[in-house]
N, C-alpha and C positions, 0 to 999 in steps of 0.2 A: 504494500500500500504506500501511497504518497505520505510522507511524514507530516501529518497535520494533527492538531489536538482535537481528539474526539471527546464529547461530553456525554453524560448519562442520557441526556435528552436528544442526542444525535439520531437522525432517522436512518436506519439500516434495513435494507430489503435484501433477501436472499431467495432467488428463484431457482427451483430445480433441486429439491431436497434429496430425492431418491432415498437411499438408506445411508447417507453420509452427512453428518452435521459437525464434523470436527472444526471446520472454519467458524461456524456459527458459535459454537461453545467457546472457542478461543477468543472471539470478539467480545463475548459476554464476560469472560474471566479477566481479560486484559484491560478492557476499557469500561466495563460496567454498563454497556449499552443494552437496549432492548433490540432484539433481532426479530423482524417480521419475516417468517419463512413461508414459502409457498410451494405446493406441489399438488397437481390435480388428479394423480393416478391412484387407483385403489391400493396398489402394492405399497406405495409410499405412505399413504394415509394410514394403512393398517400398521406399518412399521413404526411410524411416529407415535401412534396411540399406545404402543407397548414399551416406550422408552420412559425413563425417569428423567424429567427435564426441569431446568430452572425456570422460575416464573418469567424471566426476561426473554425466554424463547416462546414466541407466539406463532402458532402454526395456522395457516389458512389453506383450506382444501380446494384451492383453484390455482390456475397458472396464468401465464401472460401470453397475449397475442395482440392482434390488431382489431379485435372485435370482442363483443360480450355475448358468448353463447357456449354451447358444448362443442367439443372437438374430439375426433378420434385419435387415440394414441396407440402406437404399435409397440409390442414387447421388444426388449433388447435381444441381440443375438445370443448373448450368454444367459442361460437360464439361471435364475437366482439374483440377477442384477435387477435393480428397481428403477433404472433410468429409462423410462418409456419415451417415445418420440412420435411426433406427428408424421415423421418420415418412416416408411417401411424399410427396415434395414436387413431383415432376415433372408431376403432373396425369394425367388419364385417358388422354392420348395418349402418355405416356411408356411405351415397351415394354421398357425396361431392367429386368431382374429384380433382386431383392435378392441380397446376398452374406451368408454366414454369418460371425459373429464371436462370440468368447467374451466373456461379461460375468460380473462377480462383484459381490457386495455389498461395500460398503466395509469392513464388519466382517470379512469373509473375507480381504480384501486385507491389512488391518492385521495380522491373525493370521499370514498366510503370510509377510509381510515382517518380522515381529517388532517392529512399532511399537505403542506404546500410545496415542499421540495425534498430531495433525497441527498443525504451526505454520502452514503456508500450504497451502490447498487451492484449486487453480485448476480450474474446470470450464467447458469449452465443448463440450458433448456433444450438441448438436443435438436437443434435446427430451427426452433421457433424464433430465435433471435433475428432471422431474416425478415420476419414480419413485425416483430415487436419493436426493434430498434428504429426503423423508419417511422413508425407510429409515435414513438417517444419523441423523436425529433420534430415531427409535424405538430405535436401537441405543445411544444415549447417548454417541456418540463426541465427544470434546473436540476442537474445531477453533478455533484462535486467530483465523485470518483465512480468509475465503471470498471468492474472486474468481470470479464466476459470470455467464455469459450466460444469460438467461432467454428462451426462444424462444416467447413468447406470441403472436407474429405468425403462427405456423404455422396453417394452416386447421383442423387438428384441435384446436388450443388456443385460448385466449382471454385477454384482458387480466385478466378476473376470476380465472382460474386462476393467472396470474402474480402478481397481488396476494395471492392466498391463499398461494402459496409464500413470498412475502416475509413475510407475517404469521406463518407457521409458524416461520420463522427468527428473527423478533423474539421470539416466545414462548419460543424455545429459548435466549434470552439473547444473541442477536446484534444488533449495532447497525449499521445501514446508514450509511456515512459518505461514499459517493460513488456517483453514477449518471452514466453517460456521456451525452454529448450525444445519442446515438442513442436512449437510453432502454432499452437491452437489457442493458448490462453493469452489474452491481451489485457493490459492494465492502462486505463486512461484517467487523466485528471483534467479538470477544467483549466484551460490555459490561463485565465485570470487568476485562479488560485495558485497555480504553479509560479506565475510571475510574482505574485505577492510573497510567496514563501521564499523565493530566491532573493528578492529585494531585501526582505527582513534578515535573511542569513548574511547577506553582504554587509548590511548595516551593523549587525552584531560583530562581524569579523573586524570591521573598521573601527569599532568603538574601543 
């Protein structure tokens, strides 16, 4: 993450819980924030209900897209994995059918939860980012940091589509400051926030 001071009342959203909440719990432990976590699929909802979780972890049983309604989600290739996707990844011989899950626009979620902006937005939504991010931008939602996995490796997507999504975020005023070794996870910070942090650090060094 970009080195900024988070407060207990900072707004943190985490989309795509699956069956892994290590990042969410560490954010709660380290910064004392409340994490709003989201996942629309039955496997994840069932998994979350069986966990012992701190009160700062608030789970919502819906996901993110560019509309407010139900969406079909296909099971992952590896059985036992809880990361479902709107993209069918199992191939033509995979006979497992989709499950239904609710999705909402980010603007609708902010309105429902009473938030005006987002300090940290984490997205690992198995391909739904290609619809959700352009809708986020079109809605004019202010996000300080975006931590996102871009699934351009899916058969129905491409590297060009992934690069286009990155360019849209840069045009929206976001600066990419980290890319994982795998090349799928990207970290963005709002350019104005980055400039302010660098200016402050420079002033402190000069003092």
